[in-house]
C-alpha positions in Angstrom: 0.0 0.0 0.0 2.8 2.4 1.0 4.5 2.0 -2.9 1.3 2.5 -4.4 0.7 5.6 -2.5 4.0 6.7 -3.0 3.9 6.0 -6.8 0.7 8.1 -7.0 2.7 10.9 -5.3 0.4 10.6 -2.1 1.8 12.6 0.9 -0.4 10.3 3.1 1.7 8.3 5.8 0.5 4.6 6.3 1.2 3.5 9.8 0.1 -0.1 9.1 -3.0 -2.3 9.2 -5.6 -3.1 11.7 -6.1 -7.0 11.7 -9.4 -8.2 10.9 -10.4 -10.3 14.0 -14.3 -10.9 14.1 -13.8 -12.4 17.5 -11.7 -9.3 18.9 -14.4 -7.1 17.4 -17.3 -9.3 19.0 -15.3 -8.5 22.3 -15.1 -5.1 22.0 -18.8 -4.5 20.7 -19.8 -6.5 24.1 -17.8 -3.6 25.8 -16.1 -5.8 28.4 -12.5 -5.9 28.7 -10.9 -9.4 29.2 -7.4 -10.8 29.0 -8.4 -12.8 26.1 -9.7 -9.4 24.2 -6.3 -7.5 25.3 -4.4 -10.3 23.6 -6.6 -10.5 20.4 -4.9 -9.8 17.2 -7.3 -6.6 16.8 -6.1 -5.1 20.0 -2.5 -5.9 19.2 -2.4 -4.6 16.0 -4.3 -1.8 17.3 -1.6 -1.1 19.8 1.0 -1.4 17.1 -0.6 1.5 15.4 -1.2 3.4 18.4 2.6 3.0 19.5 3.7 4.2 15.9 1.2 7.1 15.5 2.4 8.4 19.2 6.2 7.8 18.0 5.5 9.8 14.8 3.5 12.6 16.3 4.5 12.6 20.2 2.3 16.0 20.4 -0.7 13.6 20.7 0.1 12.6 24.2 -0.7 15.9 25.7 -4.0 16.0 23.7 -3.7 19.8 23.2 -6.7 22.0 22.8 -8.5 20.1 25.5 -9.8 22.5 28.3 -11.4 20.3 30.7 -8.8 18.0 33.0 -11.4 15.3 33.1 -11.4 14.9 29.4 -7.6 14.7 29.5 -7.7 12.3 32.1 -10.3 10.2 30.2 -8.1 10.4 27.1 -5.0 9.5 28.8 -6.5 6.5 30.2 -7.8 5.8 26.9 -4.4 5.6 25.3 -2.6 3.9 28.0 -5.1 1.2 28.0 -4.8 0.8 24.5 -1.0 0.4 24.9 -1.1 -2.0 27.6 0.3 0.4 30.3 -2.8 0.0 32.5 -4.8 -2.9 33.3 -7.2 -1.3 35.7 -10.5 -2.9 35.3 -9.6 -6.0 33.2 -11.2 -9.0 33.9 -9.2 -12.2 34.0 
């Protein structure tokens, strides 16, 4: 995909791919975090994409423009949870 976009002269960077994982998607849709869901291909590929996005654009970590501290805490927890830095509320 990167080569096709580069050949077309597209300036859009490609971070990677999100794995097709019906079981992982069903787990996300159910809304209940579990160790199985966190280990799914879908979440693992999402974690790789999030880590790469934060490496390419570190300014995303600060979530600039958010004025409500509660929003910042919520956004930070979501990013940390996706990256596997916090397992609060994860069921076995």
